Backbone of each chain as nested JSON, in Angstrom:
{
  "chains": [
    {"id": "A", "residues": [
      {"number": 1, "name": "MET", "atoms": {"N": [-9.196, 21.62, -8.821], "CA": [-8.182, 21.38, -7.792], "C": [-7.494, 20.234, -7.878]}},
      {"number": 2, "name": "SER", "atoms": {"N": [-6.392, 20.022, -7.447], "CA": [-5.735, 18.745, -7.408], "C": [-5.902, 18.047, -6.087]}},
      {"number": 3, "name": "TYR", "atoms": {"N": [-6.353, 16.71, -6.035], "CA": [-6.488, 15.959, -4.925], "C": [-5.515, 14.674, -4.966]}},
      {"number": 4, "name": "THR", "atoms": {"N": [-5.07, 14.37, -3.821], "CA": [-4.342, 13.24, -3.665], "C": [-5.177, 11.99, -3.328]}},
      {"number": 5, "name": "VAL", "atoms": {"N": [-5.153, 11.037, -4.089], "CA": [-6.29, 9.866, -3.884], "C": [-5.277, 8.686, -3.594]}},
      {"number": 6, "name": "GLN", "atoms": {"N": [-5.732, 8.048, -2.38], "CA": [-5.052, 6.844, -2.116], "C": [-5.792, 5.698, -2.431]}},
      {"number": 7, "name": "VAL", "atoms": {"N": [-5.274, 4.646, -3.021], "CA": [-6.078, 3.322, -3.404], "C": [-5.18, 2.307, -2.743]}},
      {"number": 8, "name": "VAL", "atoms": {"N": [-5.746, 1.681, -1.527], "CA": [-5.119, 0.689, -1.146], "C": [-5.798, -0.716, -1.365]}},
      {"number": 9, "name": "ILE", "atoms": {"N": [-4.972, -1.779, -2.083], "CA": [-5.344, -2.97, -2.582], "C": [-4.811, -4.172, -1.674]}},
      {"number": 10, "name": "MET", "atoms": {"N": [-5.568, -4.783, -1.17], "CA": [-5.233, -5.898, -0.42], "C": [-5.699, -7.392, -0.771]}},
      {"number": 11, "name": "PRO", "atoms": {"N": [-5.084, -8.368, -0.841], "CA": [-5.701, -9.731, -1.054], "C": [-6.872, -10.008, -0.091]}},
      {"number": 12, "name": "LEU", "atoms": {"N": [-7.743, -10.492, -0.542], "CA": [-9.099, -10.862, 0.216], "C": [-8.606, -11.737, 1.343]}},
      {"number": 13, "name": "LYS", "atoms": {"N": [-9.467, -11.456, 2.381], "CA": [-8.996, -12.03, 3.544], "C": [-9.424, -13.515, 3.549]}},
      {"number": 14, "name": "GLU", "atoms": {"N": [-10.12, -14.139, 2.659], "CA": [-10.484, -15.418, 2.754], "C": [-9.255, -16.057, 2.023]}},
      {"number": 15, "name": "LEU", "atoms": {"N": [-8.368, -15.498, 1.126], "CA": [-7.567, -16.281, 0.481], "C": [-6.035, -16.22, 1.174]}},
      {"number": 16, "name": "LEU", "atoms": {"N": [-5.402, -17.336, 0.669], "CA": [-4.052, -17.349, 1.213], "C": [-3.3, -16.141, 0.446]}},
      {"number": 17, "name": "ASP", "atoms": {"N": [-2.248, -15.712, 1.4], "CA": [-1.38, -14.82, 0.506], "C": [0.241, -15.37, 0.695]}},
      {"number": 18, "name": "PRO", "atoms": {"N": [0.472, -15.943, -0.444], "CA": [2.094, -16.598, -0.391], "C": [3.072, -15.488, -0.272]}},
      {"number": 19, "name": "GLN", "atoms": {"N": [2.742, -14.313, -0.566], "CA": [3.862, -13.437, -0.583], "C": [4.083, -12.965, 0.833]}},
      {"number": 20, "name": "GLY", "atoms": {"N": [2.596, -12.711, 1.645], "CA": [2.783, -12.508, 2.94], "C": [3.528, -13.501, 3.817]}},
      {"number": 21, "name": "LYS", "atoms": {"N": [3.299, -14.845, 3.176], "CA": [3.771, -16.001, 4.012], "C": [5.359, -15.806, 4.003]}},
      {"number": 22, "name": "ALA", "atoms": {"N": [5.764, -15.394, 2.639], "CA": [7.185, -15.473, 2.622], "C": [7.846, -14.546, 3.329]}},
      {"number": 23, "name": "VAL", "atoms": {"N": [7.199, -13.206, 3.433], "CA": [7.782, -12.09, 4.256], "C": [7.695, -12.485, 5.789]}},
      {"number": 24, "name": "LYS", "atoms": {"N": [6.595, -13.184, 6.22], "CA": [6.674, -13.761, 7.591], "C": [7.82, -14.79, 7.888]}},
      {"number": 25, "name": "GLY", "atoms": {"N": [8.211, -15.66, 7.012], "CA": [9.476, -16.499, 7.086], "C": [10.501, -15.803, 7.146]}},
      {"number": 26, "name": "GLY", "atoms": {"N": [10.543, -14.608, 6.105], "CA": [11.925, -13.846, 6.363], "C": [12.139, -13.133, 7.564]}},
      {"number": 27, "name": "LEU", "atoms": {"N": [10.923, -12.449, 8.081], "CA": [11.191, -11.804, 9.328], "C": [11.312, -12.747, 10.613]}},
      {"number": 28, "name": "GLU", "atoms": {"N": [10.816, -14.132, 10.57], "CA": [11.212, -14.865, 11.544], "C": [12.913, -15.397, 11.481]}},
      {"number": 29, "name": "ASN", "atoms": {"N": [13.444, -15.469, 10.292], "CA": [14.766, -15.647, 10.013], "C": [15.512, -14.633, 10.617]}},
      {"number": 30, "name": "LEU", "atoms": {"N": [15.044, -13.34, 10.594], "CA": [15.605, -12.259, 11.093], "C": [15.681, -11.915, 12.635]}},
      {"number": 31, "name": "GLY", "atoms": {"N": [15.093, -13.031, 13.06], "CA": [14.604, -12.926, 14.442], "C": [13.485, -12.075, 14.9]}},
      {"number": 32, "name": "LEU", "atoms": {"N": [12.426, -11.68, 14.176], "CA": [11.199, -10.945, 14.479], "C": [10.244, -12.101, 14.581]}},
      {"number": 33, "name": "LYS", "atoms": {"N": [10.083, -12.617, 15.875], "CA": [9.215, -13.808, 16.048], "C": [7.948, -13.635, 16.4]}},
      {"number": 34, "name": "ASN", "atoms": {"N": [7.707, -12.361, 17.097], "CA": [6.123, -12.018, 17.414], "C": [5.201, -11.618, 16.332]}},
      {"number": 35, "name": "VAL", "atoms": {"N": [5.479, -11.882, 14.997], "CA": [4.753, -11.371, 13.872], "C": [3.782, -12.67, 13.632]}},
      {"number": 36, "name": "SER", "atoms": {"N": [2.612, -12.698, 13.677], "CA": [1.622, -13.704, 13.61], "C": [1.2, -13.87, 12.155]}},
      {"number": 37, "name": "ASP", "atoms": {"N": [1.173, -12.473, 11.532], "CA": [0.538, -12.742, 10.085], "C": [0.9, -11.599, 9.553]}},
      {"number": 38, "name": "VAL", "atoms": {"N": [1.083, -11.888, 8.096], "CA": [1.542, -10.597, 7.132], "C": [0.781, -10.843, 5.943]}},
      {"number": 39, "name": "ARG", "atoms": {"N": [0.116, -9.539, 5.468], "CA": [-0.245, -9.647, 4.042], "C": [0.168, -8.364, 3.453]}},
      {"number": 40, "name": "VAL", "atoms": {"N": [0.272, -8.616, 2.329], "CA": [1.175, -7.932, 1.216], "C": [0.258, -7.352, 0.249]}},
      {"number": 41, "name": "GLY", "atoms": {"N": [0.087, -6.104, 0.17], "CA": [-0.735, -5.361, -1.104], "C": [-0.203, -4.352, -1.562]}},
      {"number": 42, "name": "LYS", "atoms": {"N": [-1.223, -3.59, -2.445], "CA": [-0.524, -2.212, -2.97], "C": [-0.947, -0.967, -2.465]}},
      {"number": 43, "name": "ASN", "atoms": {"N": [-0.412, -0.05, -2.482], "CA": [-0.618, 1.199, -2.241], "C": [-0.309, 2.256, -3.304]}},
      {"number": 44, "name": "ILE", "atoms": {"N": [-1.486, 2.894, -4.025], "CA": [-1.283, 3.456, -5.169], "C": [-1.981, 4.847, -4.803]}},
      {"number": 45, "name": "THR", "atoms": {"N": [-1.033, 5.97, -5.064], "CA": [-1.552, 7.357, -4.931], "C": [-1.717, 8.089, -6.253]}},
      {"number": 46, "name": "LEU", "atoms": {"N": [-2.807, 8.624, -6.597], "CA": [-3.347, 9.382, -7.709], "C": [-3.33, 10.817, -7.59]}},
      {"number": 47, "name": "GLN", "atoms": {"N": [-2.769, 11.656, -8.233], "CA": [-3.061, 12.809, -8.336], "C": [-4.238, 13.32, -9.269]}},
      {"number": 48, "name": "VAL", "atoms": {"N": [-5.262, 13.583, -8.689], "CA": [-6.641, 13.876, -9.558], "C": [-6.914, 15.385, -9.672]}},
      {"number": 49, "name": "ASP", "atoms": {"N": [-7.184, 15.626, -11.046], "CA": [-7.729, 17.05, -11.042], "C": [-9.43, 16.861, -10.865]}},
      {"number": 50, "name": "ALA", "atoms": {"N": [-10.1, 17.425, -9.889], "CA": [-11.529, 17.296, -9.797], "C": [-12.155, 18.572, -9.213]}},
      {"number": 51, "name": "GLU", "atoms": {"N": [-13.399, 18.873, -9.384], "CA": [-13.889, 19.865, -8.593], "C": [-13.967, 19.886, -7.225]}},
      {"number": 52, "name": "ASN", "atoms": {"N": [-14.418, 18.568, -6.501], "CA": [-14.349, 18.478, -5.377], "C": [-13.543, 17.102, -4.798]}},
      {"number": 53, "name": "ALA", "atoms": {"N": [-13.907, 16.761, -3.56], "CA": [-13.128, 15.668, -2.95], "C": [-14.131, 14.241, -3.429]}},
      {"number": 54, "name": "GLU", "atoms": {"N": [-15.3, 14.54, -3.445], "CA": [-16.331, 13.402, -3.962], "C": [-15.983, 13.222, -5.253]}},
      {"number": 55, "name": "ALA", "atoms": {"N": [-15.843, 14.067, -6.207], "CA": [-15.48, 13.673, -7.652], "C": [-14.231, 13.077, -7.581]}},
      {"number": 56, "name": "ALA", "atoms": {"N": [-13.185, 13.368, -6.904], "CA": [-11.889, 12.974, -6.869], "C": [-11.774, 11.315, -6.7]}},
      {"number": 57, "name": "LYS", "atoms": {"N": [-12.566, 11.174, -5.335], "CA": [-12.868, 9.828, -5.075], "C": [-13.516, 8.899, -6.051]}},
      {"number": 58, "name": "ALA", "atoms": {"N": [-14.311, 9.419, -6.786], "CA": [-15.032, 8.794, -7.774], "C": [-14.18, 8.348, -8.799]}},
      {"number": 59, "name": "VAL", "atoms": {"N": [-13.219, 9.011, -9.068], "CA": [-12.178, 8.856, -10.231], "C": [-11.148, 7.61, -9.59]}},
      {"number": 60, "name": "GLY", "atoms": {"N": [-10.959, 7.829, -8.344], "CA": [-10.033, 6.784, -7.728], "C": [-10.793, 5.307, -7.761]}},
      {"number": 61, "name": "GLU", "atoms": {"N": [-12.204, 5.597, -7.407], "CA": [-12.908, 3.91, -7.409], "C": [-13.051, 3.457, -8.994]}},
      {"number": 62, "name": "GLU", "atoms": {"N": [-13.248, 4.352, -9.696], "CA": [-13.159, 3.835, -11.151], "C": [-11.975, 3.363, -11.39]}},
      {"number": 63, "name": "ALA", "atoms": {"N": [-10.924, 3.918, -11.121], "CA": [-9.461, 3.533, -11.414], "C": [-9.35, 2.141, -11.044]}},
      {"number": 64, "name": "ALA", "atoms": {"N": [-9.615, 1.98, -9.57], "CA": [-9.427, 0.748, -8.998], "C": [-10.364, -0.246, -9.619]}},
      {"number": 65, "name": "LYS", "atoms": {"N": [-11.68, 0.122, -9.806], "CA": [-12.409, -1.239, -10.534], "C": [-12.069, -1.763, -11.878]}},
      {"number": 66, "name": "LYS", "atoms": {"N": [-11.711, -0.623, -12.855], "CA": [-11.503, -0.854, -14.121], "C": [-10.039, -1.422, -14.377]}},
      {"number": 67, "name": "LEU", "atoms": {"N": [-8.936, -0.87, -13.466], "CA": [-7.53, -1.416, -13.783], "C": [-6.695, -1.912, -12.709]}},
      {"number": 68, "name": "LEU", "atoms": {"N": [-6.95, -1.147, -11.361], "CA": [-5.832, -1.485, -10.32], "C": [-6.062, -2.881, -9.599]}},
      {"number": 69, "name": "ALA", "atoms": {"N": [-7.343, -3.062, -9.449], "CA": [-7.705, -4.158, -8.563], "C": [-8.375, -5.344, -9.214]}},
      {"number": 70, "name": "ASN", "atoms": {"N": [-8.105, -6.527, -8.849], "CA": [-8.687, -7.613, -9.368], "C": [-9.658, -8.184, -8.546]}},
      {"number": 71, "name": "ALA", "atoms": {"N": [-11.058, -7.813, -8.692], "CA": [-12.01, -8.231, -7.669], "C": [-12.28, -9.652, -7.291]}},
      {"number": 72, "name": "VAL", "atoms": {"N": [-11.654, -10.48, -8.056], "CA": [-11.756, -12.052, -7.871], "C": [-10.867, -12.187, -6.477]}},
      {"number": 73, "name": "MET", "atoms": {"N": [-9.753, -11.517, -6.424], "CA": [-8.728, -11.718, -5.416], "C": [-8.551, -10.63, -4.398]}},
      {"number": 74, "name": "GLU", "atoms": {"N": [-8.757, -9.43, -4.823], "CA": [-8.379, -8.329, -3.913], "C": [-9.587, -7.497, -3.561]}},
      {"number": 75, "name": "TYR", "atoms": {"N": [-9.476, -6.902, -2.515], "CA": [-10.502, -5.542, -2.092], "C": [-9.512, -4.285, -2.26]}},
      {"number": 76, "name": "PHE", "atoms": {"N": [-10.39, -3.186, -2.168], "CA": [-9.593, -1.967, -2.166], "C": [-10.478, -0.919, -1.295]}},
      {"number": 77, "name": "GLU", "atoms": {"N": [-9.537, -0.043, -0.889], "CA": [-10.152, 1.164, -0.056], "C": [-9.792, 2.335, -0.801]}},
      {"number": 78, "name": "VAL", "atoms": {"N": [-10.477, 3.216, -0.888], "CA": [-9.994, 4.598, -1.528], "C": [-10.455, 5.818, -0.684]}},
      {"number": 79, "name": "THR", "atoms": {"N": [-9.307, 6.507, -0.544], "CA": [-9.37, 7.514, 0.511], "C": [-8.705, 8.915, -0.145]}},
      {"number": 80, "name": "VAL", "atoms": {"N": [-9.346, 9.999, 0.096], "CA": [-8.873, 11.215, -0.343], "C": [-8.049, 11.845, 0.761]}},
      {"number": 81, "name": "LEU", "atoms": {"N": [-6.909, 12.113, 0.496], "CA": [-5.868, 12.676, 1.544], "C": [-6.164, 14.128, 1.555]}}
    ]},
    {"id": "B", "residues": [
      {"number": 1, "name": "MET", "atoms": {"N": [-0.844, -8.399, 23.732], "CA": [-1.801, -8.07, 22.932], "C": [-1.576, -8.04, 21.497]}},
      {"number": 2, "name": "SER", "atoms": {"N": [-2.493, -8.4, 20.563], "CA": [-2.074, -8.231, 19.171], "C": [-2.54, -6.907, 18.42]}},
      {"number": 3, "name": "TYR", "atoms": {"N": [-1.657, -6.395, 17.971], "CA": [-1.676, -5.095, 16.991], "C": [-1.731, -5.388, 15.532]}},
      {"number": 4, "name": "THR", "atoms": {"N": [-2.39, -4.494, 14.838], "CA": [-2.279, -4.541, 13.487], "C": [-1.479, -3.343, 12.977]}},
      {"number": 5, "name": "VAL", "atoms": {"N": [-0.227, -3.604, 12.378], "CA": [0.66, -2.48, 12.144], "C": [0.768, -2.347, 10.572]}},
      {"number": 6, "name": "GLN", "atoms": {"N": [0.425, -1.11, 10.206], "CA": [0.409, -1.057, 8.529], "C": [1.846, -0.429, 8.266]}},
      {"number": 7, "name": "VAL", "atoms": {"N": [2.479, -1.0, 7.198], "CA": [3.754, -0.29, 6.639], "C": [3.44, 0.06, 5.383]}},
      {"number": 8, "name": "VAL", "atoms": {"N": [3.313, 1.324, 5.062], "CA": [3.476, 1.769, 3.682], "C": [4.808, 2.018, 3.002]}},
      {"number": 9, "name": "ILE", "atoms": {"N": [4.97, 1.575, 1.721], "CA": [6.379, 1.625, 1.346], "C": [6.262, 2.3, -0.156]}},
      {"number": 10, "name": "MET", "atoms": {"N": [6.765, 3.575, -0.337], "CA": [6.538, 4.171, -1.505], "C": [7.883, 4.522, -2.109]}},
      {"number": 11, "name": "PRO", "atoms": {"N": [8.033, 4.642, -3.609], "CA": [9.111, 5.086, -4.142], "C": [9.378, 6.437, -3.755]}},
      {"number": 12, "name": "LEU", "atoms": {"N": [10.625, 6.718, -3.485], "CA": [11.097, 8.178, -3.061], "C": [10.524, 9.179, -4.1]}},
      {"number": 13, "name": "LYS", "atoms": {"N": [10.147, 10.331, -3.541], "CA": [9.428, 11.397, -4.561], "C": [10.735, 11.984, -5.588]}},
      {"number": 14, "name": "GLU", "atoms": {"N": [11.888, 11.781, -5.386], "CA": [13.011, 12.409, -6.339], "C": [13.002, 11.25, -7.597]}},
      {"number": 15, "name": "LEU", "atoms": {"N": [12.582, 10.196, -7.252], "CA": [12.772, 9.093, -8.489], "C": [11.826, 8.881, -9.223]}},
      {"number": 16, "name": "LEU", "atoms": {"N": [12.03, 8.613, -10.494], "CA": [10.992, 8.445, -11.393], "C": [10.247, 6.967, -11.011]}},
      {"number": 17, "name": "ASP", "atoms": {"N": [8.984, 6.839, -11.336], "CA": [8.172, 5.504, -10.932], "C": [7.623, 5.003, -12.142]}},
      {"number": 18, "name": "PRO", "atoms": {"N": [8.499, 4.168, -12.828], "CA": [7.956, 3.439, -14.26], "C": [6.777, 2.618, -14.098]}},
      {"number": 19, "name": "GLN", "atoms": {"N": [6.603, 1.887, -12.951], "CA": [5.223, 1.315, -12.863], "C": [4.017, 2.326, -12.875]}},
      {"number": 20, "name": "GLY", "atoms": {"N": [4.253, 3.381, -11.94], "CA": [3.176, 4.569, -11.873], "C": [2.901, 5.106, -13.304]}},
      {"number": 21, "name": "LYS", "atoms": {"N": [4.085, 5.4, -14.079], "CA": [3.777, 6.081, -15.556], "C": [2.944, 4.905, -16.146]}},
      {"number": 22, "name": "ALA", "atoms": {"N": [3.287, 3.613, -16.171], "CA": [2.591, 2.794, -17.005], "C": [1.128, 2.594, -16.407]}},
      {"number": 23, "name": "VAL", "atoms": {"N": [0.728, 2.79, -15.22], "CA": [-0.647, 2.786, -14.847], "C": [-1.195, 4.094, -15.281]}},
      {"number": 24, "name": "LYS", "atoms": {"N": [-0.631, 5.156, -15.279], "CA": [-1.214, 6.646, -15.752], "C": [-1.665, 6.42, -17.133]}},
      {"number": 25, "name": "GLY", "atoms": {"N": [-0.68, 5.698, -17.891], "CA": [-1.132, 5.5, -19.479], "C": [-2.367, 4.654, -19.549]}},
      {"number": 26, "name": "GLY", "atoms": {"N": [-2.418, 3.388, -18.629], "CA": [-3.51, 2.645, -18.709], "C": [-4.6, 3.278, -18.44]}},
      {"number": 27, "name": "LEU", "atoms": {"N": [-4.691, 4.172, -17.32], "CA": [-5.867, 4.938, -17.138], "C": [-6.338, 5.823, -18.154]}},
      {"number": 28, "name": "GLU", "atoms": {"N": [-5.465, 6.583, -18.995], "CA": [-5.725, 7.281, -19.885], "C": [-6.323, 6.602, -21.095]}},
      {"number": 29, "name": "ASN", "atoms": {"N": [-5.869, 5.575, -21.358], "CA": [-6.359, 4.717, -22.502], "C": [-7.819, 4.242, -22.144]}},
      {"number": 30, "name": "LEU", "atoms": {"N": [-8.199, 4.236, -20.664], "CA": [-9.542, 3.973, -20.076], "C": [-10.375, 5.146, -20.122]}},
      {"number": 31, "name": "GLY", "atoms": {"N": [-9.997, 6.373, -20.477], "CA": [-10.754, 7.38, -20.645], "C": [-10.619, 8.349, -19.332]}},
      {"number": 32, "name": "LEU", "atoms": {"N": [-9.712, 7.859, -18.385], "CA": [-9.647, 8.831, -17.255], "C": [-8.462, 9.854, -17.379]}},
      {"number": 33, "name": "LYS", "atoms": {"N": [-8.746, 10.937, -17.778], "CA": [-7.663, 11.768, -18.468], "C": [-7.429, 12.928, -17.206]}},
      {"number": 34, "name": "ASN", "atoms": {"N": [-8.017, 12.892, -16.182], "CA": [-7.762, 14.121, -15.116], "C": [-6.785, 13.442, -14.126]}},
      {"number": 35, "name": "VAL", "atoms": {"N": [-5.798, 12.542, -14.33], "CA": [-5.079, 11.834, -13.337], "C": [-3.532, 12.294, -13.819]}},
      {"number": 36, "name": "SER", "atoms": {"N": [-3.067, 13.174, -13.083], "CA": [-1.737, 13.752, -13.597], "C": [-0.569, 12.94, -13.09]}},
      {"number": 37, "name": "ASP", "atoms": {"N": [-0.632, 12.358, -12.025], "CA": [0.747, 11.512, -11.462], "C": [-0.007, 10.458, -10.616]}},
      {"number": 38, "name": "VAL", "atoms": {"N": [0.864, 9.236, -11.013], "CA": [0.334, 7.915, -10.053], "C": [2.035, 7.638, -9.6]}},
      {"number": 39, "name": "ARG", "atoms": {"N": [1.727, 7.047, -8.396], "CA": [2.963, 6.364, -7.816], "C": [2.327, 5.054, -7.202]}},
      {"number": 40, "name": "VAL", "atoms": {"N": [3.18, 3.956, -7.492], "CA": [2.859, 2.622, -6.96], "C": [3.731, 2.355, -5.927]}},
      {"number": 41, "name": "GLY", "atoms": {"N": [3.174, 1.814, -4.802], "CA": [4.114, 1.094, -3.846], "C": [3.46, 0.072, -3.048]}},
      {"number": 42, "name": "LYS", "atoms": {"N": [3.942, -0.37, -1.848], "CA": [3.466, -1.423, -1.234], "C": [2.628, -1.126, -0.075]}},
      {"number": 43, "name": "ASN", "atoms": {"N": [1.631, -2.118, 0.374], "CA": [1.061, -1.75, 1.844], "C": [1.134, -3.254, 2.511]}},
      {"number": 44, "name": "ILE", "atoms": {"N": [1.826, -3.037, 3.532], "CA": [1.91, -4.579, 4.099], "C": [1.376, -4.241, 5.487]}},
      {"number": 45, "name": "THR", "atoms": {"N": [0.43, -5.383, 6.014], "CA": [-0.05, -5.248, 7.324], "C": [0.594, -6.301, 7.967]}},
      {"number": 46, "name": "LEU", "atoms": {"N": [1.06, -6.312, 9.346], "CA": [1.634, -7.278, 10.255], "C": [0.806, -7.28, 11.451]}},
      {"number": 47, "name": "GLN", "atoms": {"N": [0.359, -8.491, 11.709], "CA": [-0.324, -8.884, 13.106], "C": [0.755, -8.961, 14.099]}},
      {"number": 48, "name": "VAL", "atoms": {"N": [1.125, -8.066, 15.009], "CA": [2.38, -8.182, 15.935], "C": [1.823, -8.377, 17.438]}},
      {"number": 49, "name": "ASP", "atoms": {"N": [2.274, -9.256, 18.037], "CA": [1.982, -9.513, 19.536], "C": [3.046, -8.847, 20.347]}},
      {"number": 50, "name": "ALA", "atoms": {"N": [2.386, -7.805, 21.014], "CA": [3.374, -6.593, 21.666], "C": [2.72, -6.181, 22.991]}},
      {"number": 51, "name": "GLU", "atoms": {"N": [3.658, -5.847, 23.832], "CA": [2.977, -5.236, 25.039], "C": [2.051, -3.933, 24.984]}},
      {"number": 52, "name": "ASN", "atoms": {"N": [2.577, -3.082, 24.183], "CA": [1.736, -1.984, 23.96], "C": [1.898, -1.576, 22.427]}},
      {"number": 53, "name": "ALA", "atoms": {"N": [1.182, -0.241, 21.912], "CA": [1.349, 0.182, 20.52], "C": [2.656, 0.413, 20.279]}},
      {"number": 54, "name": "GLU", "atoms": {"N": [3.36, 1.132, 21.223], "CA": [4.732, 1.624, 20.862], "C": [5.69, 0.354, 20.34]}},
      {"number": 55, "name": "ALA", "atoms": {"N": [5.662, -0.609, 21.327], "CA": [6.408, -1.936, 21.049], "C": [6.145, -2.357, 19.759]}},
      {"number": 56, "name": "ALA", "atoms": {"N": [4.497, -2.438, 19.297], "CA": [4.403, -2.993, 18.101], "C": [4.94, -2.302, 16.954]}},
      {"number": 57, "name": "LYS", "atoms": {"N": [4.682, -0.81, 16.985], "CA": [5.259, 0.052, 16.024], "C": [6.744, -0.093, 15.627]}},
      {"number": 58, "name": "ALA", "atoms": {"N": [7.354, -0.206, 16.973], "CA": [9.097, -0.516, 16.813], "C": [9.192, -1.733, 15.885]}},
      {"number": 59, "name": "VAL", "atoms": {"N": [8.376, -2.986, 16.347], "CA": [8.532, -4.074, 15.444], "C": [8.402, -3.737, 14.174]}},
      {"number": 60, "name": "GLY", "atoms": {"N": [7.378, -3.006, 13.652], "CA": [6.924, -2.603, 12.098], "C": [7.993, -1.967, 11.57]}},
      {"number": 61, "name": "GLU", "atoms": {"N": [8.761, -0.925, 12.517], "CA": [10.02, -0.313, 12.07], "C": [11.18, -1.015, 11.634]}},
      {"number": 62, "name": "GLU", "atoms": {"N": [11.279, -2.074, 12.375], "CA": [12.464, -2.624, 12.161], "C": [12.503, -3.905, 11.106]}},
      {"number": 63, "name": "ALA", "atoms": {"N": [11.032, -4.345, 10.911], "CA": [10.818, -5.173, 9.689], "C": [10.904, -4.357, 8.653]}},
      {"number": 64, "name": "ALA", "atoms": {"N": [10.436, -3.073, 8.575], "CA": [10.505, -2.139, 7.358], "C": [12.053, -1.927, 7.042]}},
      {"number": 65, "name": "LYS", "atoms": {"N": [12.827, -1.635, 7.958], "CA": [14.163, -1.13, 7.88], "C": [14.961, -2.393, 7.214]}},
      {"number": 66, "name": "LYS", "atoms": {"N": [14.794, -3.757, 7.869], "CA": [15.441, -4.872, 7.913], "C": [15.364, -5.702, 6.484]}},
      {"number": 67, "name": "LEU", "atoms": {"N": [13.978, -5.574, 6.062], "CA": [13.467, -6.42, 5.246], "C": [12.566, -5.9, 4.118]}},
      {"number": 68, "name": "LEU", "atoms": {"N": [11.665, -5.078, 4.558], "CA": [10.482, -4.699, 3.439], "C": [10.868, -3.594, 2.587]}},
      {"number": 69, "name": "ALA", "atoms": {"N": [11.546, -2.592, 3.13], "CA": [11.962, -1.326, 2.369], "C": [13.31, -1.258, 1.906]}},
      {"number": 70, "name": "ASN", "atoms": {"N": [13.497, -0.64, 0.775], "CA": [14.886, -0.462, 0.177], "C": [15.258, 1.03, 0.346]}},
      {"number": 71, "name": "ALA", "atoms": {"N": [16.079, 1.313, 1.498], "CA": [16.225, 2.609, 1.782], "C": [16.744, 3.737, 0.543]}},
      {"number": 72, "name": "VAL", "atoms": {"N": [17.371, 3.042, -0.476], "CA": [17.967, 3.672, -1.577], "C": [16.982, 4.151, -2.399]}},
      {"number": 73, "name": "MET", "atoms": {"N": [15.732, 3.5, -2.706], "CA": [14.856, 3.74, -3.449], "C": [13.491, 4.278, -2.911]}},
      {"number": 74, "name": "GLU", "atoms": {"N": [13.244, 3.825, -1.681], "CA": [11.895, 3.795, -0.988], "C": [11.935, 4.415, 0.462]}},
      {"number": 75, "name": "TYR", "atoms": {"N": [10.766, 5.102, 0.564], "CA": [10.797, 5.397, 2.147], "C": [9.261, 4.867, 2.608]}},
      {"number": 76, "name": "PHE", "atoms": {"N": [9.252, 4.932, 3.912], "CA": [7.951, 4.113, 4.53], "C": [7.641, 4.816, 5.61]}},
      {"number": 77, "name": "GLU", "atoms": {"N": [6.345, 4.479, 5.944], "CA": [5.624, 4.938, 6.938], "C": [4.855, 3.95, 7.846]}},
      {"number": 78, "name": "VAL", "atoms": {"N": [5.048, 3.952, 9.211], "CA": [4.483, 2.887, 9.969], "C": [3.353, 3.367, 10.751]}},
      {"number": 79, "name": "THR", "atoms": {"N": [2.219, 2.717, 10.691], "CA": [1.12, 3.301, 11.583], "C": [0.545, 2.184, 12.456]}},
      {"number": 80, "name": "VAL", "atoms": {"N": [0.2, 2.149, 13.511], "CA": [-0.526, 1.217, 14.366], "C": [-2.03, 1.428, 14.136]}},
      {"number": 81, "name": "LEU", "atoms": {"N": [-2.808, 0.355, 13.423], "CA": [-4.191, 0.659, 13.16], "C": [-5.249, 0.381, 14.61]}}
    ]}
  ]
}
């Protein structure tokens, strides 16, 4: 069966996120002043052929660990949709 | 009150996603051969000060429309967490 696996990768909360800071500045310039913090990460969807949802999730976690996320600077969450 | 608003931005389904294709190739090289499609987008979280969840969502949608998403190539989904 084919599962859609969502991998969300975000910068670690302890680290500064310069891209998020730039977006916050841009929003302020556009008049959106009630945004106090912005963090920018990645959202990756994988179509995985697997026997069941757990196996599909395991593939997503392996992909995140081995290729998609940089554990030094990012954390990730894997969800089967 | 402060709300966490999540904006997910993905390339339109009708369009090719070269970044996703590159990731798929990388996963194949790592031995993950049961991934049939990959799409890479952005996940942006905003901390929004608003009176209620609907107002916070409206800020997220305005931010996505005015700055974060390119409507020609991307679609977005806004969720209040």
